C-alpha positions, 0 to 999 in steps of 0.5 A: 247203058245210056242214063238220062242225067239231070243231075249229079251224075252218080258212080254207078250211073258212070260205071254203067256208063263206061261199061259199054267203051270202058275208057269214055262216055258218048254223050248227047247234051241238051244245051237248051234243058241243061241235061245229057244222056251218055252211055251209048255206043253211038252219040245218035244212041243217046241223042235218042234218049234225049228225043223221045224224052222231048228235046228238040234236035238243034239243041242236042250237041255230041261230045265224049266225057274222058272220066280219068282225065275229065276231059271232053272232046267236043267231037261227034258225027250229030255235031254235023249241021250245016243249016245250024252253021256247024258243017264239022264234026267238032262243035265249031261255035264256042259259045255252044262249045262252052254251054256243052262243057259247062252241063258235062262238068256239072253232070259228070264232073268229080266222078 
């Protein structure tokens, strides 16, 4: 189940997002609005939820959240963006990576 998260996720929301992949959650983060969508099979599934809600594609970045360790992995196919100087699946720009981490930690951390 994909949830759009605007404020701290509840334990139930996280459990529902984990139902798909069990040990981690695929997440798409809108760095302009400070929100995320998580829980899909693909990062693109989460990205589609944000796009449907009015986010701009250039503001959305993909990552994975591992609740057990509270770790973030900054790698997703949706991050391949040569026109935004990101030719890699990994988020290369430290400021974008930091913003994604800050949003994910604030919305998912400690759950």
